[in-house]
PyMOL Python script that loads the backbone (N, CA, C, O; Angstrom):
from pymol import cmd

cmd.read_pdbstr("""\
ATOM      1  N   MET A   1       7.157  11.980  -1.220  1.00  0.00           N
ATOM      2  CA  MET A   1       6.238  11.351  -0.285  1.00  0.00           C
ATOM      3  C   MET A   1       4.976  10.957  -1.043  1.00  0.00           C
ATOM      4  O   MET A   1       4.518  11.692  -1.918  1.00  0.00           O
ATOM      5  N   THR A   2       4.424   9.820  -0.715  1.00  0.00           N
ATOM      6  CA  THR A   2       3.239   9.311  -1.383  1.00  0.00           C
ATOM      7  C   THR A   2       2.105   9.149  -0.379  1.00  0.00           C
ATOM      8  O   THR A   2       2.329   8.676   0.735  1.00  0.00           O
ATOM      9  N   LEU A   3       0.895   9.534  -0.759  1.00  0.00           N
ATOM     10  CA  LEU A   3      -0.272   9.352   0.092  1.00  0.00           C
ATOM     11  C   LEU A   3      -0.575   7.869   0.218  1.00  0.00           C
ATOM     12  O   LEU A   3      -0.800   7.197  -0.789  1.00  0.00           O
ATOM     13  N   ARG A   4      -0.584   7.360   1.414  1.00  0.00           N
ATOM     14  CA  ARG A   4      -0.890   5.945   1.653  1.00  0.00           C
ATOM     15  C   ARG A   4      -2.277   5.784   2.271  1.00  0.00           C
ATOM     16  O   ARG A   4      -3.045   4.913   1.864  1.00  0.00           O
ATOM     17  N   CYS A   5      -2.594   6.626   3.251  1.00  0.00           N
ATOM     18  CA  CYS A   5      -3.901   6.526   3.913  1.00  0.00           C
ATOM     19  C   CYS A   5      -4.364   7.938   4.247  1.00  0.00           C
ATOM     20  O   CYS A   5      -3.587   8.772   4.712  1.00  0.00           O
ATOM     21  N   HIS A   6      -5.628   8.184   4.003  1.00  0.00           N
ATOM     22  CA  HIS A   6      -6.203   9.504   4.243  1.00  0.00           C
ATOM     23  C   HIS A   6      -7.545   9.293   4.927  1.00  0.00           C
ATOM     24  O   HIS A   6      -8.439   8.675   4.349  1.00  0.00           O
ATOM     25  N   ASP A   7      -7.702   9.799   6.154  1.00  0.00           N
ATOM     26  CA  ASP A   7      -8.972   9.685   6.877  1.00  0.00           C
ATOM     27  C   ASP A   7      -9.865  10.857   6.508  1.00  0.00           C
ATOM     28  O   ASP A   7      -9.415  12.002   6.453  1.00  0.00           O
ATOM     29  N   CYS A   8     -11.132  10.564   6.256  1.00  0.00           N
ATOM     30  CA  CYS A   8     -12.066  11.617   5.871  1.00  0.00           C
ATOM     31  C   CYS A   8     -13.485  11.144   6.129  1.00  0.00           C
ATOM     32  O   CYS A   8     -13.703  10.045   6.639  1.00  0.00           O
ATOM     33  N   ARG A   9     -14.437  11.975   5.778  1.00  0.00           N
ATOM     34  CA  ARG A   9     -15.851  11.601   5.808  1.00  0.00           C
ATOM     35  C   ARG A   9     -16.357  11.676   4.373  1.00  0.00           C
ATOM     36  O   ARG A   9     -16.120  12.663   3.676  1.00  0.00           O
ATOM     37  N   VAL A  10     -17.050  10.638   3.937  1.00  0.00           N
ATOM     38  CA  VAL A  10     -17.574  10.594   2.570  1.00  0.00           C
ATOM     39  C   VAL A  10     -19.021  11.077   2.613  1.00  0.00           C
ATOM     40  O   VAL A  10     -19.931  10.305   2.913  1.00  0.00           O
ATOM     41  N   ASN A  11     -19.227  12.359   2.310  1.00  0.00           N
ATOM     42  CA  ASN A  11     -20.553  12.972   2.427  1.00  0.00           C
ATOM     43  C   ASN A  11     -21.515  12.496   1.351  1.00  0.00           C
ATOM     44  O   ASN A  11     -22.721  12.431   1.589  1.00  0.00           O
ATOM     45  N   ILE A  12     -21.008  12.166   0.184  1.00  0.00           N
ATOM     46  CA  ILE A  12     -21.889  11.780  -0.912  1.00  0.00           C
ATOM     47  C   ILE A  12     -22.589  10.438  -0.641  1.00  0.00           C
ATOM     48  O   ILE A  12     -23.617  10.139  -1.251  1.00  0.00           O
ATOM     49  N   ALA A  13     -22.040   9.644   0.259  1.00  0.00           N
ATOM     50  CA  ALA A  13     -22.607   8.320   0.551  1.00  0.00           C
ATOM     51  C   ALA A  13     -23.110   8.245   1.987  1.00  0.00           C
ATOM     52  O   ALA A  13     -22.938   7.220   2.647  1.00  0.00           O
ATOM     53  N   GLY A  14     -23.716   9.290   2.469  1.00  0.00           N
ATOM     54  CA  GLY A  14     -24.313   9.257   3.796  1.00  0.00           C
ATOM     55  C   GLY A  14     -23.410   9.738   4.916  1.00  0.00           C
ATOM     56  O   GLY A  14     -23.797   9.676   6.082  1.00  0.00           O
ATOM     57  N   GLY A  15     -22.225  10.212   4.595  1.00  0.00           N
ATOM     58  CA  GLY A  15     -21.353  10.785   5.610  1.00  0.00           C
ATOM     59  C   GLY A  15     -20.615   9.780   6.467  1.00  0.00           C
ATOM     60  O   GLY A  15     -20.343  10.057   7.635  1.00  0.00           O
ATOM     61  N   PHE A  16     -20.280   8.610   5.916  1.00  0.00           N
ATOM     62  CA  PHE A  16     -19.568   7.619   6.729  1.00  0.00           C
ATOM     63  C   PHE A  16     -18.106   8.000   6.894  1.00  0.00           C
ATOM     64  O   PHE A  16     -17.506   8.613   6.011  1.00  0.00           O
ATOM     65  N   ALA A  17     -17.545   7.633   8.031  1.00  0.00           N
ATOM     66  CA  ALA A  17     -16.116   7.855   8.280  1.00  0.00           C
ATOM     67  C   ALA A  17     -15.342   6.860   7.429  1.00  0.00           C
ATOM     68  O   ALA A  17     -15.637   5.665   7.442  1.00  0.00           O
ATOM     69  N   ALA A  18     -14.346   7.351   6.684  1.00  0.00           N
ATOM     70  CA  ALA A  18     -13.639   6.488   5.744  1.00  0.00           C
ATOM     71  C   ALA A  18     -12.126   6.592   5.916  1.00  0.00           C
ATOM     72  O   ALA A  18     -11.589   7.608   6.356  1.00  0.00           O
ATOM     73  N   ALA A  19     -11.479   5.517   5.556  1.00  0.00           N
ATOM     74  CA  ALA A  19     -10.023   5.501   5.423  1.00  0.00           C
ATOM     75  C   ALA A  19      -9.757   5.217   3.954  1.00  0.00           C
ATOM     76  O   ALA A  19     -10.114   4.154   3.447  1.00  0.00           O
ATOM     77  N   GLN A  20      -9.131   6.166   3.272  1.00  0.00           N
ATOM     78  CA  GLN A  20      -8.820   5.986   1.853  1.00  0.00           C
ATOM     79  C   GLN A  20      -7.386   5.492   1.728  1.00  0.00           C
ATOM     80  O   GLN A  20      -6.461   6.070   2.297  1.00  0.00           O
ATOM     81  N   LEU A  21      -7.222   4.423   0.980  1.00  0.00           N
ATOM     82  CA  LEU A  21      -5.914   3.818   0.791  1.00  0.00           C
ATOM     83  C   LEU A  21      -5.544   3.877  -0.684  1.00  0.00           C
ATOM     84  O   LEU A  21      -6.316   3.444  -1.540  1.00  0.00           O
ATOM     85  N   ALA A  22      -4.370   4.409  -0.981  1.00  0.00           N
ATOM     86  CA  ALA A  22      -3.857   4.464  -2.355  1.00  0.00           C
ATOM     87  C   ALA A  22      -2.648   3.546  -2.421  1.00  0.00           C
ATOM     88  O   ALA A  22      -1.769   3.607  -1.561  1.00  0.00           O
ATOM     89  N   SER A  23      -2.600   2.682  -3.456  1.00  0.00           N
ATOM     90  CA  SER A  23      -1.510   1.707  -3.523  1.00  0.00           C
ATOM     91  C   SER A  23      -1.164   1.365  -4.965  1.00  0.00           C
ATOM     92  O   SER A  23      -1.743   1.902  -5.909  1.00  0.00           O
ATOM     93  N   ASP A  24      -0.214   0.466  -5.107  1.00  0.00           N
ATOM     94  CA  ASP A  24       0.248  -0.030  -6.408  1.00  0.00           C
ATOM     95  C   ASP A  24       0.645   1.127  -7.326  1.00  0.00           C
ATOM     96  O   ASP A  24       0.084   1.308  -8.406  1.00  0.00           O
ATOM     97  N   HIS A  25       1.615   1.893  -6.870  1.00  0.00           N
ATOM     98  CA  HIS A  25       2.058   3.082  -7.597  1.00  0.00           C
ATOM     99  C   HIS A  25       2.891   2.705  -8.821  1.00  0.00           C
ATOM    100  O   HIS A  25       3.678   1.758  -8.790  1.00  0.00           O
ATOM    101  N   VAL A  26       2.700   3.466  -9.893  1.00  0.00           N
ATOM    102  CA  VAL A  26       3.489   3.307 -11.117  1.00  0.00           C
ATOM    103  C   VAL A  26       4.025   4.676 -11.518  1.00  0.00           C
ATOM    104  O   VAL A  26       3.482   5.707 -11.120  1.00  0.00           O
ATOM    105  N   ARG A  27       5.086   4.676 -12.300  1.00  0.00           N
ATOM    106  CA  ARG A  27       5.652   5.922 -12.812  1.00  0.00           C
ATOM    107  C   ARG A  27       5.265   6.027 -14.289  1.00  0.00           C
ATOM    108  O   ARG A  27       5.591   5.146 -15.085  1.00  0.00           O
ATOM    109  N   VAL A  28       4.568   7.112 -14.652  1.00  0.00           N
ATOM    110  CA  VAL A  28       4.139   7.354 -16.022  1.00  0.00           C
ATOM    111  C   VAL A  28       4.720   8.699 -16.447  1.00  0.00           C
ATOM    112  O   VAL A  28       4.345   9.742 -15.912  1.00  0.00           O
ATOM    113  N   TYR A  29       5.626   8.667 -17.399  1.00  0.00           N
ATOM    114  CA  TYR A  29       6.289   9.890 -17.869  1.00  0.00           C
ATOM    115  C   TYR A  29       6.870  10.689 -16.699  1.00  0.00           C
ATOM    116  O   TYR A  29       6.811  11.919 -16.688  1.00  0.00           O
ATOM    117  N   GLY A  30       7.426   9.983 -15.719  1.00  0.00           N
ATOM    118  CA  GLY A  30       8.062  10.629 -14.572  1.00  0.00           C
ATOM    119  C   GLY A  30       7.123  11.020 -13.453  1.00  0.00           C
ATOM    120  O   GLY A  30       7.581  11.515 -12.423  1.00  0.00           O
ATOM    121  N   ILE A  31       5.828  10.818 -13.613  1.00  0.00           N
ATOM    122  CA  ILE A  31       4.849  11.159 -12.586  1.00  0.00           C
ATOM    123  C   ILE A  31       4.413   9.874 -11.889  1.00  0.00           C
ATOM    124  O   ILE A  31       4.011   8.914 -12.546  1.00  0.00           O
ATOM    125  N   VAL A  32       4.493   9.855 -10.566  1.00  0.00           N
ATOM    126  CA  VAL A  32       4.110   8.671  -9.796  1.00  0.00           C
ATOM    127  C   VAL A  32       2.616   8.751  -9.465  1.00  0.00           C
ATOM    128  O   VAL A  32       2.148   9.735  -8.893  1.00  0.00           O
ATOM    129  N   LEU A  33       1.886   7.708  -9.831  1.00  0.00           N
ATOM    130  CA  LEU A  33       0.437   7.659  -9.622  1.00  0.00           C
ATOM    131  C   LEU A  33       0.041   6.342  -8.966  1.00  0.00           C
ATOM    132  O   LEU A  33       0.628   5.305  -9.274  1.00  0.00           O
ATOM    133  N   PRO A  34      -0.954   6.361  -8.059  1.00  0.00           N
ATOM    134  CA  PRO A  34      -1.471   5.096  -7.546  1.00  0.00           C
ATOM    135  C   PRO A  34      -2.426   4.492  -8.574  1.00  0.00           C
ATOM    136  O   PRO A  34      -3.215   5.210  -9.188  1.00  0.00           O
ATOM    137  N   THR A  35      -2.357   3.189  -8.759  1.00  0.00           N
ATOM    138  CA  THR A  35      -3.281   2.540  -9.687  1.00  0.00           C
ATOM    139  C   THR A  35      -4.479   1.937  -8.958  1.00  0.00           C
ATOM    140  O   THR A  35      -5.456   1.538  -9.592  1.00  0.00           O
ATOM    141  N   LYS A  36      -4.408   1.871  -7.642  1.00  0.00           N
ATOM    142  CA  LYS A  36      -5.538   1.369  -6.854  1.00  0.00           C
ATOM    143  C   LYS A  36      -5.875   2.369  -5.760  1.00  0.00           C
ATOM    144  O   LYS A  36      -4.994   2.893  -5.079  1.00  0.00           O
ATOM    145  N   ARG A  37      -7.155   2.617  -5.610  1.00  0.00           N
ATOM    146  CA  ARG A  37      -7.646   3.484  -4.536  1.00  0.00           C
ATOM    147  C   ARG A  37      -8.853   2.815  -3.915  1.00  0.00           C
ATOM    148  O   ARG A  37      -9.770   2.387  -4.616  1.00  0.00           O
ATOM    149  N   ARG A  38      -8.847   2.729  -2.614  1.00  0.00           N
ATOM    150  CA  ARG A  38      -9.934   2.089  -1.878  1.00  0.00           C
ATOM    151  C   ARG A  38     -10.416   3.018  -0.778  1.00  0.00           C
ATOM    152  O   ARG A  38      -9.617   3.733  -0.174  1.00  0.00           O
ATOM    153  N   ALA A  39     -11.719   3.015  -0.513  1.00  0.00           N
ATOM    154  CA  ALA A  39     -12.281   3.737   0.633  1.00  0.00           C
ATOM    155  C   ALA A  39     -13.060   2.721   1.447  1.00  0.00           C
ATOM    156  O   ALA A  39     -14.093   2.211   1.013  1.00  0.00           O
ATOM    157  N   ASP A  40     -12.555   2.443   2.614  1.00  0.00           N
ATOM    158  CA  ASP A  40     -13.207   1.520   3.537  1.00  0.00           C
ATOM    159  C   ASP A  40     -13.824   2.327   4.674  1.00  0.00           C
ATOM    160  O   ASP A  40     -13.337   3.406   5.010  1.00  0.00           O
ATOM    161  N   THR A  41     -14.891   1.808   5.261  1.00  0.00           N
ATOM    162  CA  THR A  41     -15.400   2.469   6.456  1.00  0.00           C
ATOM    163  C   THR A  41     -14.313   2.393   7.520  1.00  0.00           C
ATOM    164  O   THR A  41     -13.468   1.498   7.505  1.00  0.00           O
ATOM    165  N   ARG A  42     -14.352   3.345   8.440  1.00  0.00           N
ATOM    166  CA  ARG A  42     -13.339   3.437   9.478  1.00  0.00           C
ATOM    167  C   ARG A  42     -13.963   3.077  10.814  1.00  0.00           C
ATOM    168  O   ARG A  42     -15.024   3.589  11.174  1.00  0.00           O
ATOM    169  N   GLY A  43     -13.298   2.194  11.545  1.00  0.00           N
ATOM    170  CA  GLY A  43     -13.786   1.775  12.853  1.00  0.00           C
ATOM    171  C   GLY A  43     -13.495   2.816  13.924  1.00  0.00           C
ATOM    172  O   GLY A  43     -12.856   3.830  13.643  1.00  0.00           O
ATOM    173  N   PRO A  44     -13.960   2.576  15.158  1.00  0.00           N
ATOM    174  CA  PRO A  44     -13.743   3.537  16.244  1.00  0.00           C
ATOM    175  C   PRO A  44     -12.259   3.731  16.578  1.00  0.00           C
ATOM    176  O   PRO A  44     -11.886   4.741  17.174  1.00  0.00           O
ATOM    177  N   ASP A  45     -11.420   2.775  16.200  1.00  0.00           N
ATOM    178  CA  ASP A  45      -9.975   2.907  16.425  1.00  0.00           C
ATOM    179  C   ASP A  45      -9.292   3.625  15.260  1.00  0.00           C
ATOM    180  O   ASP A  45      -8.064   3.696  15.212  1.00  0.00           O
ATOM    181  N   ARG A  46     -10.075   4.153  14.329  1.00  0.00           N
ATOM    182  CA  ARG A  46      -9.620   4.896  13.144  1.00  0.00           C
ATOM    183  C   ARG A  46      -8.924   4.018  12.119  1.00  0.00           C
ATOM    184  O   ARG A  46      -8.318   4.538  11.182  1.00  0.00           O
ATOM    185  N   ARG A  47      -8.993   2.710  12.271  1.00  0.00           N
ATOM    186  CA  ARG A  47      -8.402   1.795  11.304  1.00  0.00           C
ATOM    187  C   ARG A  47      -9.471   1.390  10.290  1.00  0.00           C
ATOM    188  O   ARG A  47     -10.649   1.333  10.641  1.00  0.00           O
ATOM    189  N   PRO A  48      -9.091   1.107   9.037  1.00  0.00           N
ATOM    190  CA  PRO A  48     -10.079   0.696   8.039  1.00  0.00           C
ATOM    191  C   PRO A  48     -10.699  -0.654   8.385  1.00  0.00           C
ATOM    192  O   PRO A  48     -10.016  -1.570   8.844  1.00  0.00           O
ATOM    193  N   VAL A  49     -11.997  -0.757   8.158  1.00  0.00           N
ATOM    194  CA  VAL A  49     -12.708  -2.027   8.309  1.00  0.00           C
ATOM    195  C   VAL A  49     -12.729  -2.644   6.910  1.00  0.00           C
ATOM    196  O   VAL A  49     -13.601  -2.328   6.100  1.00  0.00           O
ATOM    197  N   LEU A  50     -11.774  -3.518   6.634  1.00  0.00           N
ATOM    198  CA  LEU A  50     -11.565  -4.028   5.273  1.00  0.00           C
ATOM    199  C   LEU A  50     -12.750  -4.817   4.736  1.00  0.00           C
ATOM    200  O   LEU A  50     -12.902  -4.955   3.522  1.00  0.00           O
ATOM    201  N   SER A  51     -13.583  -5.333   5.619  1.00  0.00           N
ATOM    202  CA  SER A  51     -14.756  -6.086   5.160  1.00  0.00           C
ATOM    203  C   SER A  51     -15.890  -5.161   4.732  1.00  0.00           C
ATOM    204  O   SER A  51     -16.912  -5.634   4.234  1.00  0.00           O
ATOM    205  N   MET A  52     -15.729  -3.849   4.918  1.00  0.00           N
ATOM    206  CA  MET A  52     -16.770  -2.882   4.556  1.00  0.00           C
ATOM    207  C   MET A  52     -16.226  -1.877   3.548  1.00  0.00           C
ATOM    208  O   MET A  52     -16.250  -0.671   3.794  1.00  0.00           O
ATOM    209  N   GLN A  53     -15.740  -2.370   2.422  1.00  0.00           N
ATOM    210  CA  GLN A  53     -15.202  -1.506   1.376  1.00  0.00           C
ATOM    211  C   GLN A  53     -16.352  -0.811   0.651  1.00  0.00           C
ATOM    212  O   GLN A  53     -17.293  -1.463   0.197  1.00  0.00           O
ATOM    213  N   MET A  54     -16.270   0.512   0.545  1.00  0.00           N
ATOM    214  CA  MET A  54     -17.353   1.288  -0.043  1.00  0.00           C
ATOM    215  C   MET A  54     -17.030   1.777  -1.451  1.00  0.00           C
ATOM    216  O   MET A  54     -17.926   1.880  -2.289  1.00  0.00           O
ATOM    217  N   VAL A  55     -15.758   2.080  -1.720  1.00  0.00           N
ATOM    218  CA  VAL A  55     -15.351   2.601  -3.023  1.00  0.00           C
ATOM    219  C   VAL A  55     -14.073   1.908  -3.435  1.00  0.00           C
ATOM    220  O   VAL A  55     -13.156   1.746  -2.630  1.00  0.00           O
ATOM    221  N   TRP A  56     -14.012   1.497  -4.697  1.00  0.00           N
ATOM    222  CA  TRP A  56     -12.762   0.957  -5.221  1.00  0.00           C
ATOM    223  C   TRP A  56     -12.582   1.433  -6.646  1.00  0.00           C
ATOM    224  O   TRP A  56     -13.509   1.412  -7.456  1.00  0.00           O
ATOM    225  N   ILE A  57     -11.354   1.867  -6.933  1.00  0.00           N
ATOM    226  CA  ILE A  57     -11.008   2.369  -8.257  1.00  0.00           C
ATOM    227  C   ILE A  57      -9.709   1.698  -8.673  1.00  0.00           C
ATOM    228  O   ILE A  57      -8.724   1.736  -7.936  1.00  0.00           O
ATOM    229  N   ASP A  58      -9.702   1.085  -9.852  1.00  0.00           N
ATOM    230  CA  ASP A  58      -8.507   0.455 -10.410  1.00  0.00           C
ATOM    231  C   ASP A  58      -8.200   1.110 -11.757  1.00  0.00           C
ATOM    232  O   ASP A  58      -9.069   1.205 -12.624  1.00  0.00           O
ATOM    233  N   LEU A  59      -6.966   1.556 -11.919  1.00  0.00           N
ATOM    234  CA  LEU A  59      -6.545   2.187 -13.163  1.00  0.00           C
ATOM    235  C   LEU A  59      -5.522   1.304 -13.866  1.00  0.00           C
ATOM    236  O   LEU A  59      -4.712   0.643 -13.216  1.00  0.00           O
ATOM    237  N   SER A  60      -5.562   1.297 -15.191  1.00  0.00           N
ATOM    238  CA  SER A  60      -4.570   0.560 -15.968  1.00  0.00           C
ATOM    239  C   SER A  60      -4.387   1.289 -17.302  1.00  0.00           C
ATOM    240  O   SER A  60      -5.195   2.136 -17.683  1.00  0.00           O
ATOM    241  N   ASP A  61      -3.332   0.945 -17.982  1.00  0.00           N
ATOM    242  CA  ASP A  61      -3.048   1.528 -19.301  1.00  0.00           C
ATOM    243  C   ASP A  61      -3.105   3.065 -19.236  1.00  0.00           C
ATOM    244  O   ASP A  61      -3.817   3.700 -20.014  1.00  0.00           O
ATOM    245  N   ILE A  62      -2.363   3.638 -18.316  1.00  0.00           N
ATOM    246  CA  ILE A  62      -2.384   5.087 -18.091  1.00  0.00           C
ATOM    247  C   ILE A  62      -1.496   5.778 -19.117  1.00  0.00           C
ATOM    248  O   ILE A  62      -0.347   5.387 -19.321  1.00  0.00           O
ATOM    249  N   ARG A  63      -2.036   6.803 -19.757  1.00  0.00           N
ATOM    250  CA  ARG A  63      -1.299   7.584 -20.747  1.00  0.00           C
ATOM    251  C   ARG A  63      -1.675   9.051 -20.611  1.00  0.00           C
ATOM    252  O   ARG A  63      -2.801   9.384 -20.240  1.00  0.00           O
ATOM    253  N   PHE A  64      -0.728   9.917 -20.912  1.00  0.00           N
ATOM    254  CA  PHE A  64      -1.002  11.354 -20.981  1.00  0.00           C
ATOM    255  C   PHE A  64      -0.863  11.776 -22.435  1.00  0.00           C
ATOM    256  O   PHE A  64       0.078  11.364 -23.113  1.00  0.00           O
ATOM    257  N   THR A  65      -1.784  12.589 -22.917  1.00  0.00           N
ATOM    258  CA  THR A  65      -1.702  13.085 -24.293  1.00  0.00           C
ATOM    259  C   THR A  65      -1.781  14.599 -24.304  1.00  0.00           C
ATOM    260  O   THR A  65      -1.729  15.212 -25.370  1.00  0.00           O
TER     261      THR A  65
END
""", "prot")
cmd.dss("prot")
cmd.show_as("cartoon", "prot")
cmd.util.cbc("prot")
cmd.orient("prot")
């Protein structure tokens, strides 16, 4: 099973309600990792407000040593 969406509160940035989305998974040495992670503010319906992206992380060239 892979984490696709995780609802939480981001305390470090003022405590906004967030929906964290992990996507674009790759397999590195047998371990499945998301290469993109986004945290969008969450609306009253608990769905991400895509126009209010607060955090984005993109990974590439992943290696374990």
